[in-house]
VMD Tcl script that draws the C-alpha trace (Angstrom):
set ca {
  {0.00 0.00 0.00}
  {1.40 3.37 -1.01}
  {1.15 4.98 2.42}
  {2.69 2.10 4.36}
  {6.36 2.29 5.31}
  {8.47 -0.81 5.67}
  {8.81 -1.08 9.43}
  {12.47 -2.12 9.10}
  {13.47 0.95 7.06}
  {14.93 3.95 8.81}
  {12.57 6.91 9.28}
  {14.48 8.92 6.65}
  {14.35 6.32 3.91}
  {11.44 5.91 1.48}
  {9.51 2.64 1.44}
  {11.62 -0.08 -0.14}
  {9.20 -2.72 -1.39}
  {11.59 -4.05 -4.05}
  {14.45 -4.30 -1.60}
  {12.34 -6.40 0.79}
  {11.16 -8.64 -2.04}
  {14.77 -9.19 -3.15}
  {15.49 -10.19 0.44}
  {18.59 -7.95 0.56}
  {17.44 -5.72 3.42}
  {19.09 -5.32 6.80}
  {19.74 -8.54 8.69}
  {18.40 -9.21 12.19}
  {21.97 -8.88 13.49}
  {21.93 -5.27 12.34}
  {18.63 -4.35 13.94}
  {18.62 -0.77 15.15}
  {18.01 0.34 18.71}
  {14.54 1.56 17.71}
  {13.64 -1.84 16.24}
  {15.00 -3.64 19.31}
  {12.82 -1.47 21.53}
  {9.78 -2.38 19.41}
  {10.43 -6.09 19.87}
  {11.08 -5.70 23.58}
  {7.99 -3.56 24.10}
  {5.21 -4.40 21.59}
  {2.97 -1.70 23.09}
  {5.36 0.92 21.66}
  {4.72 -0.39 18.16}
  {3.00 2.41 16.24}
  {-0.28 1.33 14.68}
  {-0.43 2.01 10.95}
  {-4.12 1.42 10.19}
  {-6.13 1.87 7.02}
  {-9.81 1.44 6.21}
  {-11.55 -1.77 7.39}
  {-12.60 -4.52 5.03}
  {-15.90 -3.29 3.66}
  {-16.93 -6.78 2.51}
  {-17.00 -7.87 6.15}
  {-18.79 -4.72 7.25}
  {-21.46 -4.76 4.54}
  {-22.21 -8.50 4.81}
  {-22.62 -8.35 8.58}
  {-24.88 -5.29 8.46}
  {-26.96 -6.94 5.71}
  {-27.29 -10.22 7.62}
  {-28.30 -8.40 10.81}
  {-30.92 -6.35 8.96}
  {-32.31 -9.47 7.30}
  {-32.40 -11.19 10.68}
  {-34.38 -8.42 12.38}
  {-36.79 -8.29 9.44}
  {-37.36 -12.06 9.45}
  {-37.72 -12.31 13.23}
  {-40.43 -9.64 13.06}
  {-42.12 -11.31 10.08}
  {-42.18 -14.69 11.82}
  {-43.21 -13.48 15.28}
  {-45.49 -10.45 14.80}
  {-48.83 -12.25 14.35}
  {-48.26 -15.09 16.88}
  {-47.04 -12.63 19.51}
  {-49.96 -10.29 18.90}
  {-52.33 -13.19 19.47}
  {-50.62 -13.99 22.77}
  {-49.58 -10.60 24.15}
  {-51.19 -7.98 21.86}
  {-47.67 -6.75 21.13}
  {-46.23 -7.40 17.68}
  {-42.78 -6.23 18.85}
  {-42.56 -8.67 21.77}
  {-39.69 -10.67 20.23}
  {-38.16 -8.26 17.76}
  {-37.69 -5.38 20.22}
  {-35.06 -7.25 22.31}
  {-33.40 -8.28 19.04}
  {-33.15 -4.64 17.93}
  {-31.75 -3.67 21.34}
  {-29.17 -6.48 21.17}
  {-28.27 -5.37 17.66}
  {-27.70 -1.77 18.76}
  {-25.56 -2.96 21.65}
  {-23.67 -5.28 19.32}
  {-23.00 -2.53 16.77}
  {-21.69 -0.31 19.56}
  {-19.36 -3.13 20.63}
  {-18.34 -3.70 17.01}
  {-17.48 -0.02 16.55}
  {-15.47 -0.03 19.79}
  {-13.41 -3.11 18.94}
  {-12.94 -1.98 15.35}
  {-11.21 1.18 16.56}
  {-9.29 -0.60 19.32}
  {-5.89 -2.09 18.57}
  {-6.64 -5.81 18.74}
  {-3.23 -6.51 20.32}
  {-4.58 -5.21 23.65}
  {-6.76 -8.32 23.78}
  {-3.65 -10.34 24.58}
  {-3.52 -8.60 27.95}
  {-7.03 -9.68 28.91}
  {-7.05 -13.09 27.17}
  {-6.48 -15.05 30.40}
  {-9.01 -13.07 32.54}
  {-11.55 -13.36 29.74}
  {-11.11 -17.14 29.57}
  {-11.41 -17.47 33.36}
  {-14.52 -15.27 33.36}
  {-16.15 -17.38 30.63}
  {-15.41 -20.60 32.51}
  {-16.85 -19.12 35.70}
  {-20.09 -18.26 33.89}
  {-20.29 -21.78 32.47}
  {-19.92 -23.21 35.97}
  {-22.46 -20.75 37.36}
  {-25.30 -22.06 35.20}
  {-24.68 -25.63 36.38}
  {-24.50 -25.27 40.16}
  {-27.49 -24.66 42.47}
  {-27.20 -21.29 44.17}
  {-28.55 -20.48 47.64}
  {-30.96 -17.80 48.80}
  {-31.59 -14.79 46.54}
  {-29.22 -16.16 43.89}
  {-31.23 -19.30 43.26}
  {-33.00 -17.73 40.28}
  {-29.77 -16.58 38.66}
  {-29.48 -19.73 36.54}
  {-32.38 -20.26 34.13}
  {-33.29 -23.55 32.45}
  {-35.41 -23.92 29.32}
  {-36.51 -27.25 27.86}
  {-34.33 -29.15 30.31}
  {-31.12 -27.23 29.51}
  {-29.38 -24.92 31.99}
  {-27.82 -22.46 29.57}
  {-28.82 -18.97 30.66}
  {-28.12 -16.44 33.41}
  {-30.83 -13.95 34.32}
  {-29.92 -10.85 36.34}
  {-32.86 -8.66 37.36}
  {-34.52 -6.79 34.49}
  {-31.64 -7.47 32.09}
  {-32.07 -9.89 29.18}
  {-30.92 -13.44 29.70}
  {-27.24 -14.09 29.01}
  {-26.01 -17.22 27.25}
  {-22.51 -17.89 28.69}
  {-21.63 -20.31 25.90}
  {-21.59 -17.39 23.44}
  {-19.08 -15.53 25.60}
  {-17.09 -18.77 25.95}
  {-16.67 -19.06 22.16}
  {-15.18 -15.58 21.91}
  {-13.01 -16.11 25.00}
  {-11.69 -19.39 23.60}
  {-10.79 -17.79 20.26}
  {-8.91 -14.93 21.93}
  {-7.06 -17.09 24.44}
  {-6.17 -19.89 22.01}
  {-4.90 -17.35 19.47}
  {-2.65 -15.80 22.12}
  {-1.45 -19.15 23.41}
  {-0.78 -20.66 19.98}
  {1.09 -17.53 18.86}
  {3.43 -17.72 21.84}
  {4.14 -21.42 21.28}
  {5.92 -20.78 17.99}
  {7.02 -23.93 16.22}
  {6.73 -25.81 19.52}
  {3.06 -26.30 18.69}
  {4.13 -29.24 16.52}
  {5.39 -31.21 19.51}
  {3.22 -33.29 21.80}
  {4.54 -31.91 25.08}
  {4.43 -28.21 24.20}
  {1.61 -28.36 21.69}
  {-1.00 -31.09 21.60}
  {-1.15 -31.96 25.30}
  {-1.61 -28.42 26.69}
  {-3.97 -27.65 23.81}
  {-6.23 -30.50 24.92}
  {-6.04 -29.34 28.53}
  {-7.14 -25.84 27.51}
  {-10.08 -26.88 25.32}
  {-11.46 -29.70 27.49}
  {-12.94 -27.54 30.32}
  {-14.87 -25.41 27.81}
  {-16.09 -28.48 25.98}
  {-17.15 -30.45 29.06}
  {-18.98 -27.55 30.72}
  {-20.95 -26.66 27.60}
  {-21.82 -30.29 26.90}
  {-22.92 -30.70 30.52}
  {-25.68 -28.06 30.17}
  {-26.42 -29.97 27.83}
  {-25.70 -28.00 24.65}
  {-24.19 -30.47 22.23}
  {-24.58 -28.14 19.25}
  {-22.44 -25.41 20.79}
  {-20.00 -28.05 22.03}
  {-19.59 -29.19 18.42}
  {-18.93 -25.60 17.30}
  {-16.29 -25.23 20.02}
  {-14.55 -28.38 18.79}
  {-14.52 -27.09 15.22}
  {-13.18 -23.68 16.30}
  {-10.42 -25.25 18.37}
  {-9.33 -27.68 15.66}
  {-9.41 -24.95 13.01}
  {-7.08 -22.77 15.09}
  {-4.85 -25.75 15.91}
  {-4.51 -26.60 12.22}
  {-3.93 -23.01 11.08}
  {-1.25 -22.57 13.75}
  {0.74 -25.35 12.08}
  {0.10 -28.28 14.41}
  {1.33 -31.78 13.66}
  {-1.15 -33.41 11.30}
  {-0.70 -36.79 12.97}
  {-1.56 -35.26 16.31}
  {-4.62 -33.61 14.77}
  {-5.76 -36.95 13.32}
  {-5.29 -38.69 16.66}
  {-7.10 -35.88 18.46}
  {-9.91 -36.19 15.93}
  {-10.26 -39.89 16.63}
  {-10.22 -39.19 20.36}
  {-12.87 -36.51 19.83}
  {-15.11 -38.93 17.93}
  {-14.73 -41.52 20.67}
  {-15.36 -38.91 23.36}
  {-18.41 -37.64 21.50}
  {-19.82 -41.16 21.21}
  {-19.23 -41.71 24.93}
  {-20.89 -38.37 25.70}
  {-23.92 -39.24 23.58}
  {-24.28 -42.55 25.40}
  {-23.83 -40.85 28.77}
  {-26.47 -38.20 28.06}
  {-29.02 -40.82 27.08}
  {-31.15 -41.78 24.12}
  {-32.06 -38.21 23.15}
  {-28.98 -37.56 20.92}
  {-29.38 -40.98 19.27}
  {-33.01 -40.16 18.62}
  {-31.99 -36.96 16.85}
  {-29.56 -38.86 14.64}
  {-32.26 -41.36 13.72}
  {-34.65 -38.48 13.00}
  {-32.34 -36.82 10.49}
  {-31.83 -40.16 8.73}
  {-35.58 -40.71 8.35}
  {-37.71 -37.85 9.72}
  {-40.89 -39.39 8.24}
  {-40.61 -42.43 10.49}
  {-42.42 -40.41 13.19}
  {-43.59 -37.16 11.53}
  {-45.98 -36.21 14.35}
  {-43.50 -36.49 17.23}
  {-39.72 -36.81 16.96}
  {-39.60 -35.85 13.28}
  {-42.22 -33.08 13.44}
  {-39.81 -30.13 13.45}
  {-37.60 -31.53 10.70}
  {-40.55 -32.41 8.47}
  {-42.13 -28.98 8.91}
  {-38.81 -27.35 8.09}
  {-38.59 -29.29 4.83}
  {-42.21 -28.44 3.98}
  {-41.46 -24.75 4.58}
  {-38.49 -24.95 2.22}
  {-40.62 -26.46 -0.53}
  {-43.49 -24.00 0.01}
  {-41.32 -20.99 -0.82}
  {-40.67 -21.81 -4.44}
  {-38.41 -19.46 -6.38}
  {-39.46 -16.08 -4.98}
  {-41.32 -17.04 -1.79}
  {-44.76 -16.42 -0.39}
  {-43.99 -12.88 0.75}
  {-43.12 -11.33 4.11}
  {-45.53 -12.36 6.83}
  {-47.28 -14.87 4.57}
  {-45.86 -18.11 5.91}
  {-48.11 -21.06 5.16}
  {-46.17 -23.68 7.15}
  {-45.56 -23.17 10.86}
  {-42.20 -24.51 12.04}
  {-41.43 -24.82 15.77}
  {-38.58 -22.51 16.88}
  {-38.93 -20.63 13.61}
  {-37.36 -17.46 15.02}
  {-34.39 -19.32 16.52}
  {-32.98 -22.58 15.18}
  {-35.18 -22.72 12.07}
  {-35.09 -19.07 10.97}
  {-33.64 -20.17 7.62}
  {-36.87 -22.07 6.91}
  {-38.77 -18.77 7.29}
  {-36.34 -17.05 4.93}
  {-36.67 -19.81 2.32}
  {-40.45 -19.87 2.66}
  {-41.16 -16.13 2.56}
  {-38.28 -15.03 0.29}
  {-37.95 -18.23 -1.71}
  {-34.89 -19.83 -3.24}
  {-33.58 -16.40 -4.20}
  {-33.73 -15.12 -0.63}
  {-32.09 -18.26 0.75}
  {-29.33 -18.03 -1.86}
  {-28.69 -14.38 -0.95}
  {-28.25 -15.27 2.73}
  {-25.90 -18.15 1.89}
  {-23.98 -15.89 -0.49}
  {-23.51 -13.31 2.25}
  {-22.01 -15.94 4.55}
  {-19.72 -17.16 1.75}
  {-18.54 -13.57 1.14}
  {-17.93 -13.10 4.86}
  {-15.92 -16.34 5.02}
  {-13.83 -15.28 2.03}
  {-13.08 -11.85 3.49}
  {-12.28 -13.38 6.89}
  {-9.83 -15.87 5.42}
  {-8.18 -13.11 3.38}
  {-7.83 -11.02 6.54}
  {-6.25 -13.96 8.38}
  {-3.68 -14.53 5.62}
  {-2.78 -10.83 5.38}
  {-2.77 -10.12 9.12}
  {0.29 -8.19 10.36}
  {1.18 -10.72 13.05}
  {0.50 -14.29 14.07}
  {-1.88 -13.40 16.89}
  {-4.03 -11.34 14.54}
  {-3.97 -14.01 11.85}
  {-5.03 -16.74 14.25}
  {-7.77 -14.64 15.79}
  {-9.15 -13.71 12.37}
  {-9.09 -17.38 11.37}
  {-10.82 -18.41 14.60}
  {-13.62 -15.83 14.31}
  {-14.16 -16.72 10.65}
  {-14.27 -20.44 11.46}
  {-16.71 -19.83 14.31}
  {-19.22 -17.87 12.21}
  {-18.84 -20.06 9.12}
  {-19.16 -23.41 10.88}
  {-22.12 -22.25 12.96}
  {-23.94 -20.97 9.87}
  {-23.17 -24.20 8.02}
  {-24.51 -26.35 10.86}
  {-27.66 -24.26 11.33}
  {-28.55 -24.35 7.63}
  {-27.64 -28.06 7.56}
  {-30.19 -28.68 10.31}
  {-32.94 -26.97 8.33}
  {-32.23 -28.94 5.14}
  {-32.06 -32.17 7.19}
  {-28.43 -33.14 6.66}
  {-27.40 -32.43 10.27}
  {-29.27 -33.51 13.43}
  {-31.19 -30.77 15.25}
  {-28.60 -29.03 17.42}
  {-30.27 -25.94 18.83}
  {-27.70 -23.39 17.67}
  {-28.57 -20.06 16.06}
  {-27.86 -18.73 12.59}
  {-25.29 -15.97 13.30}
  {-26.68 -12.41 13.04}
  {-30.05 -13.72 11.81}
  {-31.72 -15.87 14.49}
  {-33.43 -14.34 17.51}
  {-31.04 -14.39 20.44}
  {-29.60 -11.34 22.15}
  {-26.39 -12.91 23.46}
  {-25.59 -14.53 20.13}
  {-26.13 -11.32 18.16}
  {-24.24 -9.03 20.55}
  {-21.22 -11.30 21.00}
  {-21.05 -12.14 17.29}
  {-21.02 -8.44 16.36}
  {-18.32 -7.79 18.96}
  {-16.25 -10.59 17.40}
  {-16.72 -9.01 13.97}
  {-15.43 -5.75 15.44}
  {-12.20 -7.55 16.34}
  {-12.05 -9.00 12.83}
  {-12.47 -5.50 11.39}
  {-9.70 -4.20 13.65}
  {-7.36 -6.82 12.22}
  {-8.50 -6.02 8.67}
  {-7.48 -2.37 9.22}
  {-3.85 -3.48 9.43}
  {-3.69 -6.12 6.73}
  {-0.67 -6.01 4.41}
  {-0.22 -7.09 0.82}
  {1.71 -10.24 0.07}
  {5.40 -9.55 -0.19}
  {5.42 -6.89 2.54}
  {7.28 -7.55 5.76}
  {5.50 -7.09 9.03}
  {7.41 -7.42 12.29}
  {5.84 -9.92 14.67}
  {6.20 -9.66 18.43}
  {5.41 -13.37 18.85}
  {8.23 -15.49 20.22}
  {9.83 -17.92 17.83}
  {8.48 -16.25 14.69}
  {11.62 -14.36 13.69}
  {10.91 -11.38 11.46}
  {8.73 -13.02 8.87}
  {5.32 -11.62 9.75}
  {2.28 -13.85 10.01}
  {3.07 -17.54 10.36}
  {0.13 -19.28 8.71}
  {0.28 -22.34 6.42}
  {-0.12 -21.20 2.85}
  {0.74 -17.54 3.43}
  {4.05 -18.03 1.59}
  {5.61 -14.95 3.07}
  {9.37 -14.61 2.59}
  {11.30 -14.03 5.77}
  {13.70 -11.12 5.97}
  {15.91 -13.41 8.01}
  {16.19 -15.95 5.22}
  {19.46 -16.55 3.50}
}
mol new
graphics top color blue
foreach p $ca { graphics top sphere $p radius 0.5 }
foreach p [lrange $ca 0 end-1] q [lrange $ca 1 end] { graphics top cylinder $p $q radius 0.2 }
display resetview
């Protein structure tokens, strides 16, 4: 970029893109006192930011707007019949969206490197919230933990909306794992310094969420963790072994929970085996998809009622009222967001930023894929939301905050071939260490 100066050039020299590409710049042994101070004190590193990635910004705003519109369309008439208030469900969604956009704007302007300072407290706080929803509390705190449909997943404090700690846990895990993996350097490929501590970090999050029980979110956490582990350059054999262990652990967890998860698997294989009971929601979702046709039945004109249509099955409302075209637009927006997120991860100025961008992108993409997979009956019903679209205040607010972090990273992305000094240990001077980035190290040769 024309206004970006090579951070290893002296202040009086013009940018030297060709010199860096030829790999004939100053060697690490000749690093100046100013550069040494930057490495010793990353907080003194001057932020050279440009405009955020507008693909990310536009897609997220569009998805949030579509979500609010569809939540209102699906809930207005039923809620009016029950409470005489057509805004009963959409009003909290709008409030959560405003709060989320405020958080997104804050994190977009904040240097994302400051998150390394609070990564450990954030992880501890998230784990404490996950424990809080599972333990019985005495006296006036007994109503703090709220259970719905047999799952203890929410915290309710006075007049405030209910909080879903698992949403906070996903963001906390992304931030902490990105920090931890960046500091490991190439040691992540070993069992003692990489795979074993990685498993010890992820397991508490996974067990606590699964214990609620919330197997859908537990699955998303596994996918986020493995995506970050892979992108960080972990040993592929260790990843394969961890995958096998995860499958075995998941099977054991399903058996421990009871027949309910097995019933869901059987339902997705043949939902018409019991269309009035266990397969009712899946069958209605498929009927709603077929009822929409090419252009849909129109907003507010749903002909097929689907249980949880404003939450888990919001995509069935989109496909029914906006048709195949509307469904394709929503999927296209998620694909565009995934593309922009991956591009941001590859071009991030340091390893921590690259890993965090990859983790946030994986989180949103995998969750959207699973949610839509549930509606089209290729994935068992999991109970997770469609990011930015489904009704759910915690999901919307935390997801928008995560996008703010992604936008902060995108404001410092660099073109391929540029050198960006990394403060991560073990990374040398080669910028982001991500498989496939193909950056040339200034220390090479």
